[in-house]
N, CA, C and O of each residue as an XYZ file, in Angstrom:
176
protein
N       0.846     -1.183      0.000
C       0.000      0.000      0.000
C       0.886      1.239      0.000
O       1.832      1.328      0.783
N       0.591      2.173     -0.853
C       1.392      3.381     -0.953
C       0.971      4.396      0.093
O      -0.161      4.388      0.577
N       1.921      5.281      0.435
C       1.619      6.302      1.447
C       0.559      7.276      0.947
O      -0.118      7.928      1.742
N       0.417      7.371     -0.379
C      -0.537      8.315     -0.955
C      -1.953      7.745     -1.063
O      -2.886      8.456     -1.435
N      -2.108      6.450     -0.732
C      -3.430      5.835     -0.820
C      -4.389      6.493      0.168
O      -3.983      6.898      1.257
N      -5.659      6.599     -0.213
C      -6.642      7.178      0.714
C      -6.884      6.238      1.897
O      -6.441      5.089      1.904
N      -7.584      6.750      2.875
C      -7.898      5.932      4.059
C      -8.629      4.657      3.642
O      -9.246      4.596      2.579
N      -8.545      3.650      4.497
C      -9.177      2.357      4.208
C     -10.686      2.426      4.410
O     -11.249      1.694      5.224
N     -11.320      3.296      3.675
C     -12.765      3.469      3.828
C     -13.454      2.993      2.552
O     -13.158      3.498      1.469
N     -14.366      2.031      2.663
C     -15.039      1.523      1.457
C     -15.850      2.617      0.780
O     -16.455      3.456      1.448
N     -15.860      2.603     -0.533
C     -16.614      3.611     -1.270
C     -18.114      3.396     -1.077
O     -18.554      2.344     -0.614
N     -18.881      4.413     -1.441
C     -20.341      4.324     -1.298
C     -20.865      3.135     -2.111
O     -21.740      2.393     -1.665
N     -20.306      2.975     -3.316
C     -20.725      1.900     -4.197
C     -20.460      0.533     -3.558
O     -21.307     -0.361     -3.596
N     -19.274      0.391     -2.975
C     -18.894     -0.876     -2.347
C     -19.788     -1.176     -1.149
O     -20.210     -2.314     -0.943
N     -20.073     -0.134     -0.358
C     -20.953     -0.323      0.809
C     -22.341     -0.783      0.366
O     -22.924     -1.684      0.969
N     -22.867     -0.158     -0.696
C     -24.194     -0.537     -1.189
C     -24.193     -1.977     -1.680
O     -25.144     -2.723     -1.447
N     -23.114     -2.365     -2.364
C     -23.007     -3.739     -2.870
C     -22.974     -4.722     -1.711
O     -23.650     -5.751     -1.741
N     -22.179     -4.402     -0.681
C     -22.087     -5.290      0.483
C     -23.445     -5.419      1.167
O     -23.837     -6.505      1.594
N     -24.155     -4.300      1.265
C     -25.482     -4.319      1.892
C     -26.441     -5.194      1.093
O     -27.213     -5.969      1.659
N     -26.380     -5.058     -0.228
C     -27.254     -5.843     -1.100
C     -26.935     -7.336     -0.960
O     -27.839     -8.168     -0.894
N     -25.648     -7.662     -0.917
C     -25.248     -9.067     -0.780
C     -25.708     -9.627      0.561
O     -26.158    -10.770      0.648
N     -25.588     -8.807      1.608
C     -26.009     -9.265      2.933
C     -27.503     -9.539      2.935
O     -27.962    -10.541      3.483
N     -28.269     -8.622      2.304
C     -29.723     -8.783      2.233
C     -30.072    -10.025      1.414
O     -30.957    -10.796      1.786
N     -29.369    -10.209      0.297
C     -29.626    -11.368     -0.559
C     -29.317    -12.651      0.203
O     -30.039    -13.640      0.073
N     -28.249    -12.641      0.998
C     -27.890    -13.807      1.791
C     -28.968    -14.135      2.815
O     -29.307    -15.301      3.018
N     -29.502    -13.106      3.457
C     -30.561    -13.317      4.446
C     -31.803    -13.902      3.782
O     -32.415    -14.834      4.304
N     -32.170    -13.352      2.632
C     -33.348    -13.835      1.903
C     -33.137    -15.293      1.492
O     -34.049    -16.113      1.597
N     -31.925    -15.608      1.021
C     -31.607    -16.968      0.592
C     -31.694    -17.938      1.772
O     -32.252    -19.029      1.649
N     -31.138    -17.529      2.916
C     -31.179    -18.379      4.107
C     -32.625    -18.612      4.542
O     -32.999    -19.730      4.895
N     -33.424    -17.568      4.517
C     -34.834    -17.675      4.908
C     -35.576    -18.597      3.950
O     -36.375    -19.430      4.378
N     -35.312    -18.449      2.655
C     -35.970    -19.290      1.655
C     -35.588    -20.763      1.861
O     -36.445    -21.644      1.784
N     -34.300    -21.028      2.123
C     -33.857    -22.408      2.358
C     -34.547    -22.991      3.587
O     -34.951    -24.153      3.592
N     -34.678    -22.162      4.637
C     -35.337    -22.614      5.860
C     -36.789    -22.984      5.577
O     -37.267    -24.030      6.017
N     -37.484    -22.126      4.845
C     -38.889    -22.381      4.504
C     -39.013    -23.663      3.690
O     -39.903    -24.475      3.945
N     -38.128    -23.852      2.712
C     -38.168    -25.060      1.887
C     -37.930    -26.300      2.744
O     -38.607    -27.312      2.565
N     -36.978    -26.232      3.669
C     -36.707    -27.382      4.537
C     -37.920    -27.712      5.402
O     -38.255    -28.882      5.585
N     -38.581    -26.674      5.938
C     -39.769    -26.893      6.749
C     -40.859    -27.555      5.912
O     -41.529    -28.477      6.377
N     -41.036    -27.086      4.681
C     -42.038    -27.662      3.787
C     -41.735    -29.147      3.518
O     -42.639    -29.982      3.509
N     -40.464    -29.455      3.302
C     -40.073    -30.855      3.026
C     -40.336    -31.716      4.255
O     -40.856    -32.825      4.138
N     -39.976    -31.204      5.443
C     -40.192    -31.972      6.681
C     -41.684    -32.183      6.917
O     -42.113    -33.290      7.244
N     -42.472    -31.126      6.753
C     -43.909    -31.254      6.954
C     -44.538    -32.159      5.899
O     -45.492    -32.883      6.186
N     -44.007    -32.118      4.684
C     -44.520    -32.969      3.613
C     -44.177    -34.419      3.845
O     -44.889    -35.311      3.384
N     -43.066    -34.669      4.574
C     -42.638    -36.041      4.819
C     -43.442    -36.685      5.948
O     -43.451    -37.908      6.088
N     -44.111    -35.865      6.749
C     -44.879    -36.412      7.875
C     -46.134    -37.141      7.396
O     -46.895    -37.661      8.212
């Protein structure tokens, strides 16, 4: 890293992307949970 590099602060674009990925991950986890519950209930 060069001395002239800016502070280690993520850009607005990067922050938005990370937020979107986090949200997508949560939605995916929730969807997987719902599908597993449906499979378990269907197997009963």
